[in-house]
Structure formats: C-alpha cells, structure tokens
C-alpha positions in Angstrom: 62.5 7.5 121.0 63.4 3.8 120.3 61.0 3.7 117.4 62.4 7.0 116.1 65.9 5.7 116.1 65.4 2.1 115.1 62.4 1.9 112.8 62.1 5.4 111.3 64.6 5.2 108.4 63.5 8.5 107.0 64.5 10.2 110.2 67.9 8.6 110.3 68.5 9.4 106.6 67.6 13.0 107.4 70.3 12.9 110.2 72.8 11.5 107.7 72.1 14.2 105.2 72.3 16.9 107.8 75.6 15.6 109.0 77.0 15.5 105.5 75.9 19.1 104.9 77.6 20.1 108.2 80.8 18.4 107.3 80.7 20.0 103.9 80.2 23.5 105.3 82.9 23.0 107.9 85.3 22.0 105.2 84.4 25.2 103.3 85.4 27.3 106.3 82.0 27.7 108.0 83.1 26.2 111.3 81.5 27.6 114.4 79.9 26.5 117.6 76.6 25.8 116.0 78.1 23.5 113.3 80.2 21.7 116.0 77.1 21.2 118.1 75.1 19.7 115.2 78.0 17.4 114.3 78.2 16.2 117.9 74.5 15.6 118.1 74.5 13.7 114.8 77.4 11.5 116.0 75.6 10.8 119.3 72.5 9.8 117.4 74.5 7.4 115.3 75.9 5.8 118.4 72.5 5.7 120.1 71.1 4.0 117.0 73.9 1.4 117.1 73.5 0.7 120.8 69.7 0.5 120.5 69.9 -2.0 117.7 72.4 -4.1 119.7 69.9 -4.2 122.6 67.0 -5.0 120.4 68.6 -7.6 118.1 71.6 -8.8 120.1 75.3 -8.6 119.3 75.5 -11.6 117.0 72.4 -10.7 114.9 73.5 -7.1 114.6 76.9 -8.0 113.2 75.5 -10.6 110.7 73.3 -8.1 108.9 75.0 -6.4 106.1 73.6 -2.9 106.5 74.2 -2.9 110.2 77.8 -3.9 109.7 78.2 -1.1 107.2 76.7 1.5 109.6 78.4 0.1 112.7 81.9 0.1 111.2 81.5 3.7 110.0 80.2 4.8 113.3 83.0 3.2 115.3 85.7 4.5 112.9 84.5 8.1 113.0 83.7 8.2 116.7 87.2 9.3 117.7 86.7 12.5 115.7 84.7 13.8 118.7 88.1 14.2 120.5 88.8 17.2 118.3 86.1 19.1 120.2 87.3 18.0 123.6 91.0 18.8 122.9 90.8 21.5 120.2 94.4 22.7 120.7 96.1 19.3 120.4 97.3 19.4 116.8 98.0 15.6 116.6 94.3 15.1 116.7 93.7 17.1 113.6 94.0 14.0 111.4 90.8 12.6 113.1 88.8 15.2 111.1 89.6 13.2 108.0 88.0 10.1 109.5 84.8 12.1 110.2 84.4 12.6 106.4 83.8 8.8 106.2 80.3 9.5 107.4 79.5 10.6 103.9 79.4 6.9 103.0 76.4 6.5 105.2 74.5 8.0 102.3 74.8 4.5 100.8 72.0 3.5 103.2 69.6 4.9 100.5 70.7 2.1 98.2 68.4 -0.3 100.0 65.5 1.6 98.5 66.7 1.1 94.9 64.4 -1.1 92.9 65.8 -4.6 92.0 68.9 -3.9 94.0 69.3 -7.6 94.9 69.0 -8.6 91.2 71.6 -5.9 90.3 74.0 -7.1 92.9 73.5 -10.7 91.9 74.3 -9.8 88.3 77.4 -7.9 89.4 78.7 -10.8 91.3 78.1 -13.1 88.4 79.8 -10.8 86.0 82.8 -10.4 88.3 83.1 -14.2 88.7 82.8 -14.9 85.0 85.3 -12.1 84.0 87.8 -12.8 86.8 90.1 -14.9 84.7 90.2 -12.3 81.9 90.9 -9.5 84.4 93.7 -11.6 86.0 95.2 -12.2 82.5 94.9 -8.5 81.7 96.7 -7.6 84.9 99.5 -10.1 84.1 99.9 -8.4 80.7 100.2 -5.0 82.4 102.9 -6.3 84.8 104.9 -8.0 82.0 104.7 -4.9 79.7 105.6 -2.7 82.7 108.7 -4.7 83.5 109.8 -4.7 79.9 109.3 -0.9 79.7 111.1 -0.4 82.9 114.1 -2.3 81.6 114.1 -0.2 78.3 113.1 3.3 79.4 114.2 3.6 83.1 116.9 6.1 82.1 115.2 7.9 79.3 111.9 8.5 81.3 112.6 7.9 85.0 109.4 9.7 86.0 107.4 6.9 84.5 109.6 3.8 84.3 112.3 4.2 87.1 111.0 1.0 88.8 108.6 -1.7 87.8 106.1 -0.4 90.3 106.2 3.1 88.6 106.0 1.4 85.2 102.9 -0.6 86.2 101.1 2.7 86.9 102.4 4.3 83.7 101.2 1.3 81.6 97.9 1.4 83.4 97.6 5.1 82.5 98.4 4.2 78.9 95.9 1.4 78.7 93.1 3.6 80.1 94.0 6.2 77.5 95.4 8.6 80.1 98.7 10.2 79.2 98.7 8.4 75.9 100.9 11.1 74.3 102.7 12.5 77.3 104.4 9.2 78.1 105.7 8.5 74.6 106.9 12.1 74.3 108.7 11.9 77.6 110.4 8.6 76.5 111.3 9.8 72.9 112.5 13.2 74.0 116.2 13.7 73.0 116.4 10.5 70.9 117.5 10.4 67.3 114.6 10.8 64.8 114.6 7.1 63.8 114.4 5.9 67.4 111.9 8.6 68.3 109.5 7.3 65.6 110.0 3.7 66.6 109.3 4.5 70.2 106.1 6.3 69.3 105.0 3.4 67.0 105.7 1.0 69.9 103.5 3.0 72.3 100.8 3.3 69.6 100.7 -0.5 69.4 100.4 -0.8 73.2 97.6 1.8 73.2 95.6 0.0 70.5 96.3 -3.5 71.8 96.0 -2.9 75.6 93.9 0.2 75.7 91.4 0.2 72.9 91.0 -3.6 72.2 91.8 -4.8 75.8 89.5 -2.4 77.6 86.8 -3.0 75.0 87.0 -6.8 75.6 86.8 -6.3 79.4 83.7 -4.0 79.0 82.0 -6.4 76.6 82.7 -9.5 78.8 81.5 -7.7 81.9 78.3 -6.3 80.3 77.5 -9.7 78.7 77.9 -11.4 82.1 75.7 -8.8 83.8 73.0 -9.4 81.2 73.4 -13.2 81.3 71.0 -13.6 84.2 68.3 -11.8 82.3 69.0 -13.8 79.1 68.7 -17.0 81.0 65.3 -16.0 82.2 64.2 -15.1 78.7 65.6 -18.5 77.4 63.6 -20.3 80.1 60.5 -18.5 79.1 61.0 -19.3 75.4 61.7 -22.9 76.3 58.4 -23.1 78.3 56.5 -21.5 75.4 58.0 -24.0 73.0 57.0 -26.9 75.2 53.5 -25.5 75.4 53.3 -25.1 71.6 54.5 -28.7 71.1 52.0 -30.0 73.6 49.2 -28.0 71.8 50.3 -29.4 68.5 50.3 -32.9 69.8 46.8 -32.5 71.3 45.5 -30.9 68.0 47.0 -33.8 66.0 45.4 -36.3 68.3 42.0 -34.6 67.9 42.3 -34.6 64.1 43.2 -38.3 64.2 40.2 -39.0 66.3 37.9 -37.0 63.9 39.3 -38.9 60.9 38.6 -42.3 62.6 35.1 -41.2 63.4 34.4 -40.1 59.8 35.8 -43.4 58.5 33.4 -45.3 60.7 
C-alpha cells in the first residue's frame, strides 16, 4: 500500500482525475451517495499520501520539495470540505464546497512529466526578471492615465471612472482592447458633437499608444527574454566553432610554413 501511494504516480494521477470528474458531475447536479463516497475516498487517499510521505521523508524534507508543498497545501485547504458530508443541513458549511474545487489544481502534477520543464521555467523566470522594469513602468502609466481620466470623466461615465480604482480597471480594459468602443461611447454620450469627437480621438490615441504599441512591446520583450537563454547557447556554440576554425587555420599555416622551409632546404 505504501508503494502504491508513494511511488506509483500513475495511480495517484488516476485518483486526481477521478476526483476532478466527480467534482464536475456533482456540480452538474449528479450528486448522490455514490459520488459522495468516491469524493470522500479520494480525499482520504490524498491525506494518506501526505501522511505517508511525511513518515517516509520527514516533515522538513517534505515541506522543502516544491511538488510536495503544492500537493500538501491543496490537501489541507480542501480537507474541511468533508464536513459538508458530516453536517449536510448546516448551510454555513456550503461555502466549503467551493474549496473542494481547488483539487482541480492537482492536475498540475502532470506538469512534472513535460519535457524540458526546468528549461522552460528557467526561461520564464529570466524573462520575468528582464521585463520587470518595463512592466512596472507600464503599470505606472496605467495608474497615471486612470487618475487623469477619473478627474475628467467621473461625472460623465461614473460606471467606469467614478473612482481612480474603477478608472484603473477601465484603462486596463482599454489597453487590452476590451471595451475599446463601449468606454468612449459611454463617456461621449450626451456631449456636444465637437467634444464627442475630441473624446473619441483621445481614447483612440490611448488605445493605439497603450494597447497596440504598449502590449506589443511587452510581448516582444518577454518573448525575446524567453528565447535569450537559447540564443546564448547558440552564441556559445558559434564561438566554440570559430575558435576551432582559427586553431585549424593556425595549424594549417604552420604546416605550410614547415613545408616551405623543407623545400627551400
């Protein structure tokens, strides 16, 4: 049993998939005693796996391994959902059902079998680190534009710009090309024709500058940073090949010089 729980990842992935299917069917209304029993058994197996790994590896070692931390946190957070079966008529516990849905994230355990996952994660962290300054600057621009728009349009479009916090979300929508025409129309509605066209022109400039150009820059910087690690490897290989060619040329030249001296003698 210990081997089945600890070392047979295929078995535990099957349990995860089974539990996800049960949660899905229960959410669709197919909630009966069989489904509840399967859900309880799956939960107890997750707890048994965590306890067995604690006994095998120790507390400190368990909570220093990334995948164990991921599984353990989800198991502990979703464990109180079992109370819904023990006290089914207590309506205050209904919210615990939502926590049970977090077990869906256990499917990320399959990520460890992805090829080159460590290289992908390394490239992602490198890209995030190199683009952090630009992302921060982009966020500052969103906040500044949002505060400016809130001051201008808080009365004409309170649904979008009533407060700076509302305005930040509206500007973010605009920059991600969501609501790019609803927001200007809501602001310009009821204005004189001249002001209406000026407002629409203003939002078009925001869309082009912050949405199209800004998001394109973020994408290009992030993608370039993700590929930088591969480019560095290629550059190293090219540099090694160049050194080898230079060394071969030097040896060939030395051999030719030696042959010329032999012929002169």
